[in-house]
PLY file of the C-alpha trace (Angstrom):
ply
format ascii 1.0
element vertex 500
property float x
property float y
property float z
element edge 499
property int vertex1
property int vertex2
end_header
-37.92 7.28 -47.34
-37.74 5.83 -50.86
-36.01 2.44 -50.58
-36.02 1.48 -54.26
-32.67 -0.04 -55.21
-30.38 1.34 -57.89
-31.06 -1.84 -59.90
-34.85 -1.52 -59.90
-34.80 2.19 -60.67
-33.03 1.68 -63.98
-34.58 -1.56 -65.28
-37.80 -1.36 -67.35
-41.04 -2.84 -66.02
-41.85 -6.37 -67.08
-45.64 -6.02 -67.38
-46.85 -9.60 -66.88
-50.56 -9.90 -66.09
-52.25 -11.19 -62.95
-53.51 -14.74 -62.67
-57.16 -14.75 -63.71
-59.35 -17.76 -63.01
-58.46 -21.37 -62.36
-55.72 -23.28 -64.15
-53.73 -26.50 -63.98
-50.07 -27.21 -64.64
-47.29 -29.71 -64.16
-45.23 -27.44 -61.89
-46.24 -24.33 -59.98
-43.31 -22.06 -59.10
-44.07 -19.52 -56.37
-41.70 -16.56 -56.40
-40.31 -14.38 -59.18
-36.73 -13.93 -58.01
-33.64 -15.44 -59.61
-34.47 -18.95 -58.31
-38.07 -19.01 -59.52
-37.50 -17.37 -62.89
-34.47 -19.52 -63.70
-36.45 -22.63 -62.75
-39.48 -21.57 -64.82
-37.22 -21.17 -67.85
-35.56 -24.57 -67.37
-38.89 -26.35 -66.83
-40.47 -24.70 -69.87
-37.48 -25.78 -71.93
-38.10 -29.34 -70.69
-41.62 -29.09 -72.11
-43.39 -28.98 -68.75
-46.52 -26.89 -68.26
-45.23 -24.31 -65.81
-46.96 -21.49 -63.95
-44.97 -18.85 -62.05
-46.75 -16.66 -59.50
-45.04 -13.51 -58.19
-46.64 -11.49 -55.37
-45.30 -8.18 -56.64
-43.22 -7.62 -59.73
-40.45 -9.80 -61.12
-37.32 -9.07 -59.06
-39.11 -6.94 -56.47
-37.87 -9.15 -53.63
-34.31 -9.99 -52.68
-32.92 -10.34 -56.22
-33.69 -6.73 -57.09
-32.21 -5.57 -53.77
-28.97 -7.56 -53.90
-25.38 -6.57 -54.67
-25.26 -7.98 -58.20
-22.18 -10.06 -57.31
-21.46 -13.66 -58.32
-18.63 -15.73 -56.84
-17.61 -19.33 -56.19
-16.74 -18.83 -52.53
-19.12 -17.94 -49.67
-19.63 -14.65 -47.84
-19.53 -16.45 -44.48
-16.34 -18.21 -45.49
-15.53 -21.34 -47.42
-13.27 -22.31 -44.53
-16.42 -22.89 -42.46
-17.73 -25.47 -44.95
-14.28 -27.04 -45.11
-14.08 -27.44 -41.34
-17.65 -28.75 -40.97
-18.02 -30.92 -44.06
-14.52 -31.67 -45.32
-12.60 -31.10 -48.53
-14.89 -33.07 -50.85
-18.00 -31.05 -49.99
-16.06 -27.78 -50.18
-14.99 -28.74 -53.70
-18.60 -29.56 -54.59
-19.75 -26.15 -53.30
-17.23 -24.38 -55.53
-18.12 -26.56 -58.51
-21.88 -25.94 -58.16
-21.39 -22.22 -57.74
-18.96 -22.01 -60.66
-21.48 -23.83 -62.87
-24.18 -21.37 -61.76
-21.95 -18.41 -62.65
-21.29 -19.90 -66.08
-25.04 -20.41 -66.57
-25.69 -16.72 -65.82
-22.85 -15.71 -68.16
-24.30 -17.83 -70.97
-27.80 -16.42 -70.45
-26.43 -12.86 -70.33
-25.03 -13.20 -73.84
-27.17 -10.92 -75.98
-28.36 -8.99 -72.88
-26.27 -5.79 -72.94
-28.50 -4.30 -70.26
-27.47 -7.12 -67.90
-23.93 -5.65 -67.93
-22.26 -8.96 -67.09
-18.53 -8.64 -66.47
-15.77 -10.80 -65.04
-13.82 -9.29 -62.16
-11.74 -10.25 -59.11
-13.00 -10.73 -55.56
-10.83 -8.98 -52.98
-11.05 -9.79 -49.25
-9.03 -8.04 -46.57
-9.13 -6.98 -42.92
-8.38 -3.88 -40.88
-7.52 -5.55 -37.56
-5.36 -8.37 -36.26
-8.43 -10.27 -35.05
-10.15 -10.09 -38.44
-6.97 -10.94 -40.33
-7.24 -14.51 -39.07
-10.42 -14.91 -41.14
-8.68 -13.68 -44.30
-5.69 -15.98 -43.76
-8.06 -18.89 -43.18
-9.86 -18.19 -46.44
-6.62 -18.04 -48.41
-5.65 -21.42 -46.98
-9.09 -22.97 -47.66
-9.27 -21.77 -51.27
-5.70 -22.85 -51.93
-6.37 -26.30 -50.48
-9.27 -27.01 -52.84
-7.44 -25.73 -55.89
-8.87 -22.25 -56.47
-6.41 -19.84 -58.14
-6.31 -17.47 -55.16
-3.51 -14.90 -54.79
-2.03 -13.29 -51.70
-1.16 -9.62 -52.13
0.42 -7.04 -49.84
-2.05 -4.17 -50.06
-5.67 -3.33 -50.87
-6.47 -1.66 -54.21
-6.04 2.11 -54.45
-9.01 4.05 -53.15
-9.90 1.56 -50.40
-9.02 1.76 -46.70
-5.60 0.13 -46.14
-5.36 -3.54 -45.19
-3.97 -4.80 -41.88
-2.20 -7.81 -43.39
-2.29 -10.06 -46.44
-5.02 -9.42 -49.03
-6.94 -12.26 -50.72
-7.53 -11.88 -54.46
-9.72 -14.45 -56.22
-9.77 -13.77 -59.98
-12.48 -14.48 -62.55
-15.57 -13.85 -60.43
-18.43 -11.75 -61.84
-20.88 -8.86 -61.55
-24.06 -7.96 -63.40
-27.26 -5.89 -63.24
-29.55 -8.41 -61.51
-32.88 -6.70 -62.19
-32.23 -6.23 -65.91
-30.99 -9.81 -66.20
-34.03 -11.20 -64.41
-36.51 -9.21 -66.49
-35.02 -10.59 -69.69
-34.88 -14.11 -68.25
-38.59 -13.92 -67.38
-39.39 -12.92 -70.96
-37.39 -15.90 -72.21
-39.29 -18.19 -69.84
-42.60 -16.85 -71.16
-41.44 -17.28 -74.76
-40.50 -20.89 -73.93
-44.07 -21.53 -72.74
-44.14 -20.70 -69.03
-47.19 -18.75 -67.78
-45.70 -15.88 -65.77
-48.01 -13.82 -63.55
-47.15 -10.74 -61.49
-49.22 -9.17 -58.69
-50.52 -12.65 -57.88
-49.75 -13.21 -54.22
-50.47 -16.71 -52.95
-52.89 -16.46 -50.03
-53.41 -20.15 -49.29
-51.48 -23.33 -50.09
-52.88 -26.84 -49.76
-49.66 -28.85 -49.95
-51.51 -32.17 -49.90
-53.83 -31.33 -52.80
-51.12 -29.23 -54.53
-53.42 -26.22 -54.85
-52.48 -22.55 -54.43
-55.04 -19.77 -54.12
-54.62 -16.10 -55.05
-57.15 -13.27 -54.84
-58.09 -13.79 -58.49
-57.64 -17.49 -59.18
-56.29 -20.92 -58.24
-53.58 -23.19 -59.56
-53.76 -26.98 -59.35
-50.30 -28.44 -59.90
-48.54 -31.77 -60.04
-45.62 -30.27 -58.10
-45.15 -27.04 -56.13
-41.83 -25.24 -55.75
-41.58 -22.47 -53.16
-38.89 -20.21 -54.57
-39.83 -17.54 -52.05
-36.50 -17.05 -50.24
-38.14 -18.41 -47.09
-40.81 -21.09 -47.70
-44.39 -20.03 -47.08
-46.23 -21.51 -44.15
-44.67 -23.55 -41.35
-41.59 -25.59 -42.28
-38.97 -27.35 -40.18
-36.16 -25.27 -41.69
-37.54 -22.11 -40.08
-36.14 -23.33 -36.76
-32.72 -23.80 -38.35
-32.16 -20.42 -40.04
-31.14 -17.21 -38.27
-32.62 -14.26 -40.20
-30.68 -11.08 -40.93
-31.20 -7.81 -42.76
-28.56 -5.78 -44.60
-28.70 -2.19 -45.81
-27.20 -0.89 -49.05
-26.45 2.58 -50.37
-25.48 3.69 -53.88
-23.37 6.85 -53.82
-22.96 8.84 -57.00
-19.23 9.25 -57.51
-18.30 12.83 -58.46
-16.02 13.47 -61.46
-12.37 12.97 -60.57
-13.16 10.77 -57.59
-10.85 7.77 -57.11
-12.31 4.75 -58.91
-11.63 1.42 -57.22
-12.38 -0.29 -60.54
-14.34 -3.45 -61.35
-14.33 -5.93 -58.51
-16.06 -7.37 -55.47
-14.39 -5.75 -52.47
-15.02 -7.14 -48.99
-13.61 -5.35 -46.00
-14.10 -7.91 -43.23
-14.73 -6.79 -39.64
-17.17 -5.25 -37.20
-17.26 -2.05 -39.24
-16.76 -3.86 -42.52
-18.25 -3.07 -45.90
-19.00 -4.84 -49.16
-18.15 -2.50 -52.03
-18.43 -2.42 -55.81
-18.80 0.11 -58.61
-21.54 0.50 -61.20
-21.78 2.41 -64.47
-25.44 3.00 -65.27
-27.24 5.47 -67.52
-24.17 7.67 -67.83
-23.55 7.84 -64.09
-20.95 6.17 -61.90
-21.90 4.76 -58.50
-20.12 3.27 -55.54
-22.34 0.67 -53.89
-21.72 -0.11 -50.22
-23.47 -2.76 -48.12
-23.05 -2.81 -44.35
-23.30 -5.20 -41.46
-26.15 -7.64 -40.81
-28.92 -6.93 -38.27
-31.75 -9.03 -36.84
-35.10 -7.93 -38.33
-37.48 -6.46 -35.79
-34.68 -6.22 -33.23
-32.60 -3.26 -34.40
-32.93 0.45 -35.13
-33.17 0.52 -38.92
-32.52 4.24 -39.25
-29.43 4.02 -37.03
-28.12 1.04 -39.03
-28.50 2.95 -42.29
-26.87 6.08 -40.85
-23.93 4.01 -39.55
-23.42 2.53 -43.02
-23.41 5.95 -44.67
-21.08 7.35 -42.02
-18.59 4.49 -42.45
-18.58 4.85 -46.23
-18.16 8.63 -46.03
-15.39 8.35 -43.44
-13.21 5.93 -45.39
-14.12 6.42 -49.05
-15.38 10.02 -49.70
-17.90 8.54 -52.15
-20.13 11.51 -53.05
-23.86 12.00 -52.37
-26.10 9.04 -51.50
-28.65 8.54 -54.30
-30.29 5.20 -53.48
-30.90 3.36 -50.22
-32.38 -0.11 -49.83
-32.16 -3.33 -47.84
-32.53 -7.07 -48.25
-33.13 -10.04 -46.00
-31.16 -13.26 -45.81
-31.62 -16.63 -44.14
-28.45 -18.34 -42.92
-28.32 -22.18 -42.91
-27.39 -23.81 -39.62
-24.64 -26.00 -41.09
-23.27 -23.91 -43.97
-25.20 -25.51 -46.86
-28.48 -24.26 -48.34
-31.76 -26.19 -48.20
-32.73 -27.31 -51.70
-35.21 -30.06 -52.55
-38.40 -31.67 -51.35
-39.20 -31.14 -47.65
-41.68 -32.76 -45.24
-44.65 -30.95 -46.85
-44.04 -32.73 -50.15
-43.19 -29.43 -51.85
-39.81 -28.31 -53.12
-38.12 -25.46 -51.29
-34.98 -23.39 -51.91
-33.72 -21.32 -48.99
-30.83 -20.78 -46.59
-28.69 -18.89 -49.12
-27.22 -16.44 -46.56
-25.97 -13.41 -48.56
-24.93 -15.58 -51.50
-28.36 -15.80 -53.08
-27.75 -14.83 -56.70
-25.34 -17.72 -57.20
-27.10 -20.19 -54.87
-30.49 -19.28 -56.37
-29.27 -20.14 -59.86
-27.70 -23.36 -58.57
-30.92 -24.28 -56.75
-33.01 -23.84 -59.90
-30.67 -26.13 -61.81
-30.75 -28.78 -59.05
-34.55 -28.75 -58.72
-35.01 -28.90 -62.50
-32.76 -31.96 -62.57
-34.64 -33.60 -59.68
-38.00 -32.99 -61.35
-36.57 -34.63 -64.47
-35.91 -37.78 -62.43
-32.20 -37.24 -61.84
-30.49 -37.48 -58.45
-27.56 -35.04 -58.46
-25.14 -35.80 -55.63
-25.03 -32.24 -54.40
-28.81 -32.23 -54.22
-28.55 -34.97 -51.60
-26.13 -32.81 -49.60
-28.64 -29.97 -49.55
-31.75 -32.01 -48.79
-33.99 -30.01 -46.41
-34.56 -33.04 -44.17
-30.88 -33.69 -43.46
-29.96 -34.12 -39.81
-26.62 -32.47 -38.99
-26.90 -31.09 -35.43
-23.17 -31.36 -34.74
-22.25 -29.34 -37.85
-24.68 -26.54 -36.99
-25.35 -26.70 -33.26
-24.31 -23.10 -32.60
-26.60 -21.63 -35.27
-29.49 -23.85 -34.18
-29.07 -22.60 -30.62
-28.83 -18.98 -31.80
-32.03 -19.14 -33.82
-34.12 -20.82 -31.16
-32.81 -18.50 -28.43
-33.77 -15.53 -30.60
-37.30 -16.84 -30.95
-37.58 -17.59 -27.23
-36.28 -14.15 -26.28
-38.72 -12.44 -28.63
-41.64 -14.36 -27.16
-40.50 -13.69 -23.58
-39.89 -10.01 -24.15
-43.21 -9.34 -25.81
-45.56 -11.66 -23.94
-44.15 -11.93 -20.44
-43.04 -8.34 -19.91
-45.02 -5.13 -20.11
-44.07 -2.62 -22.80
-44.68 1.09 -23.01
-48.15 1.70 -24.38
-49.56 4.90 -25.83
-53.01 6.11 -26.81
-54.10 6.69 -30.37
-54.79 10.34 -29.71
-51.11 10.95 -28.89
-49.77 9.37 -32.09
-48.28 12.11 -34.28
-47.93 11.89 -38.10
-45.00 9.62 -38.97
-45.02 7.92 -35.55
-45.65 4.30 -34.62
-46.36 2.66 -31.27
-48.05 -0.17 -29.43
-51.37 1.42 -28.48
-54.42 0.63 -26.38
-57.88 0.98 -27.92
-61.16 -0.42 -26.63
-59.32 -2.75 -24.27
-57.03 -4.25 -26.91
-53.42 -3.68 -27.89
-52.63 -2.73 -31.47
-49.56 -1.90 -33.52
-50.41 1.53 -34.84
-48.86 3.89 -37.38
-50.02 7.33 -38.49
-48.79 8.28 -41.95
-47.32 11.74 -42.64
-50.67 12.54 -44.30
-52.50 11.69 -41.08
-54.02 8.33 -42.09
-54.15 5.94 -39.14
-53.39 2.23 -39.39
-53.98 -0.13 -36.46
-53.23 -3.84 -36.80
-52.73 -6.82 -34.55
-49.12 -6.93 -33.28
-49.10 -10.75 -33.47
-47.31 -12.22 -36.49
-49.60 -14.60 -38.37
-46.77 -17.07 -38.97
-46.03 -18.40 -35.48
-47.30 -15.78 -33.06
-44.30 -13.57 -32.26
-44.82 -9.82 -31.83
-43.85 -7.53 -34.69
-41.68 -4.41 -34.35
-41.58 -1.19 -36.37
-39.00 -0.57 -39.12
-38.80 3.21 -39.51
-36.75 3.14 -42.72
-39.10 0.92 -44.70
-42.32 1.74 -42.81
-43.01 -1.91 -42.09
-43.83 -4.19 -39.17
-41.04 -6.80 -38.95
-41.09 -10.08 -37.03
-37.87 -10.89 -35.14
-38.53 -14.63 -35.04
-38.63 -15.81 -38.67
-38.45 -12.62 -40.72
-42.03 -12.03 -41.87
-42.65 -8.39 -42.78
-45.92 -6.47 -43.13
-47.04 -3.09 -44.48
-48.72 -0.55 -42.17
-52.13 -1.88 -43.25
-51.07 -5.41 -42.24
-50.61 -6.86 -45.73
-47.69 -9.24 -46.20
-44.46 -7.96 -47.74
-42.26 -11.05 -47.38
-41.33 -13.97 -45.19
-43.04 -17.22 -44.34
-46.34 -15.57 -43.27
-49.23 -16.08 -45.67
-51.95 -14.15 -43.85
-51.96 -10.40 -43.17
-52.00 -8.88 -39.72
-55.61 -8.38 -38.58
-56.59 -4.76 -39.13
-58.74 -2.79 -36.68
-61.12 -0.30 -38.31
-60.91 2.86 -36.20
-62.97 6.01 -36.48
-61.86 8.77 -34.14
-64.35 11.46 -33.43
0 1
1 2
2 3
3 4
4 5
5 6
6 7
7 8
8 9
9 10
10 11
11 12
12 13
13 14
14 15
15 16
16 17
17 18
18 19
19 20
20 21
21 22
22 23
23 24
24 25
25 26
26 27
27 28
28 29
29 30
30 31
31 32
32 33
33 34
34 35
35 36
36 37
37 38
38 39
39 40
40 41
41 42
42 43
43 44
44 45
45 46
46 47
47 48
48 49
49 50
50 51
51 52
52 53
53 54
54 55
55 56
56 57
57 58
58 59
59 60
60 61
61 62
62 63
63 64
64 65
65 66
66 67
67 68
68 69
69 70
70 71
71 72
72 73
73 74
74 75
75 76
76 77
77 78
78 79
79 80
80 81
81 82
82 83
83 84
84 85
85 86
86 87
87 88
88 89
89 90
90 91
91 92
92 93
93 94
94 95
95 96
96 97
97 98
98 99
99 100
100 101
101 102
102 103
103 104
104 105
105 106
106 107
107 108
108 109
109 110
110 111
111 112
112 113
113 114
114 115
115 116
116 117
117 118
118 119
119 120
120 121
121 122
122 123
123 124
124 125
125 126
126 127
127 128
128 129
129 130
130 131
131 132
132 133
133 134
134 135
135 136
136 137
137 138
138 139
139 140
140 141
141 142
142 143
143 144
144 145
145 146
146 147
147 148
148 149
149 150
150 151
151 152
152 153
153 154
154 155
155 156
156 157
157 158
158 159
159 160
160 161
161 162
162 163
163 164
164 165
165 166
166 167
167 168
168 169
169 170
170 171
171 172
172 173
173 174
174 175
175 176
176 177
177 178
178 179
179 180
180 181
181 182
182 183
183 184
184 185
185 186
186 187
187 188
188 189
189 190
190 191
191 192
192 193
193 194
194 195
195 196
196 197
197 198
198 199
199 200
200 201
201 202
202 203
203 204
204 205
205 206
206 207
207 208
208 209
209 210
210 211
211 212
212 213
213 214
214 215
215 216
216 217
217 218
218 219
219 220
220 221
221 222
222 223
223 224
224 225
225 226
226 227
227 228
228 229
229 230
230 231
231 232
232 233
233 234
234 235
235 236
236 237
237 238
238 239
239 240
240 241
241 242
242 243
243 244
244 245
245 246
246 247
247 248
248 249
249 250
250 251
251 252
252 253
253 254
254 255
255 256
256 257
257 258
258 259
259 260
260 261
261 262
262 263
263 264
264 265
265 266
266 267
267 268
268 269
269 270
270 271
271 272
272 273
273 274
274 275
275 276
276 277
277 278
278 279
279 280
280 281
281 282
282 283
283 284
284 285
285 286
286 287
287 288
288 289
289 290
290 291
291 292
292 293
293 294
294 295
295 296
296 297
297 298
298 299
299 300
300 301
301 302
302 303
303 304
304 305
305 306
306 307
307 308
308 309
309 310
310 311
311 312
312 313
313 314
314 315
315 316
316 317
317 318
318 319
319 320
320 321
321 322
322 323
323 324
324 325
325 326
326 327
327 328
328 329
329 330
330 331
331 332
332 333
333 334
334 335
335 336
336 337
337 338
338 339
339 340
340 341
341 342
342 343
343 344
344 345
345 346
346 347
347 348
348 349
349 350
350 351
351 352
352 353
353 354
354 355
355 356
356 357
357 358
358 359
359 360
360 361
361 362
362 363
363 364
364 365
365 366
366 367
367 368
368 369
369 370
370 371
371 372
372 373
373 374
374 375
375 376
376 377
377 378
378 379
379 380
380 381
381 382
382 383
383 384
384 385
385 386
386 387
387 388
388 389
389 390
390 391
391 392
392 393
393 394
394 395
395 396
396 397
397 398
398 399
399 400
400 401
401 402
402 403
403 404
404 405
405 406
406 407
407 408
408 409
409 410
410 411
411 412
412 413
413 414
414 415
415 416
416 417
417 418
418 419
419 420
420 421
421 422
422 423
423 424
424 425
425 426
426 427
427 428
428 429
429 430
430 431
431 432
432 433
433 434
434 435
435 436
436 437
437 438
438 439
439 440
440 441
441 442
442 443
443 444
444 445
445 446
446 447
447 448
448 449
449 450
450 451
451 452
452 453
453 454
454 455
455 456
456 457
457 458
458 459
459 460
460 461
461 462
462 463
463 464
464 465
465 466
466 467
467 468
468 469
469 470
470 471
471 472
472 473
473 474
474 475
475 476
476 477
477 478
478 479
479 480
480 481
481 482
482 483
483 484
484 485
485 486
486 487
487 488
488 489
489 490
490 491
491 492
492 493
493 494
494 495
495 496
496 497
497 498
498 499
């Protein structure tokens, strides 16, 4: 199945070259999403020698598979931050995120392809139980001074609301891939060396050296803007990992248009919805519930999303399907700044990454310039807040323990290579060893070690994206074992197999 997002299909290729040879710089930025590209631009404008390395293409990770929504509140609820951290920190969260939105708006001036627009955010529920969350958000936003409104019904074209509807005006939407491509060009014009198809294979955090297949970078500082930091970091034990699926339906002529806006239907069967006008076509974009990577049926999750959208919205045919991964912080705030490795990291954005990523780039740029922004101290990766995030810490570590127990201390169903049909995957036995095997529809056979190279959990098959996904910390691998994303640096060991 093609899982290219509607954003990446329309945006032109960027065309930056691979890193070739050895180089030195003041700051190495690893990762070409909204965090890394924004930071590269800011550092280049400061006059710093900056190198950006992207494993694939600019925006090919989470940014290019996002919703394209920007907002000052949080998808998990600002009321959670208010209850854990208090009113002052909740105000700081809104202020940082508002400043990030304004930064994107300013950069988008002169970028018609970025399609930046202001719009309301609408949150509502379809059950009494879920209505409590909506009411709590209205109270939290009102308390910290946001111009939130309470309305009686959801906008026309959406499933009806159970109770009061939250409307937060003056939020925003844009085309994230087109925006990022232009931002990368501006960073390069400002002096940053931007390289695509330059996956980092090794990082020596002490020596500040990163190695790719075609060169090395020696840097004064390293920033891992990779969504989840590469290698082993303390924050990995503090972040539950989730995956969301998105579908863009082409709206037929005459279909009810819900209009510009960020629409969140909160609940077990909830959806995030928005519209998009692109290349003369009108789309309804729906994003469904979160799932643990490597621990869910990807095809079933995608089918459930499409069924829910079709049942309540009559959206038209599905044209694009994709997914994205998110890392949820244990205490409600992201991790931004220097961690125990001596490198800078930016992670724990939950599903609010476009706004948090921009905010993180601004904070790190300020810290590298010798400033000490107060909110940067709040988000320090080494903070110790077990009381504020005990439940999430327990959830993440139980998930890891369960994955290890299930895969190492119990026996799974094993098949033989000869019984693996085209398009099938399985844990197989060959020459006395177990392998994760996949046979492509064309008949090519791939057999790799089932042990994740990050911290040793067993990977599981994702049938939608034809990938091996790790349930512990979110590393993902292609059928041949090469790394797609996540903290893993090394590929899964591949077993050459010749069947007679």
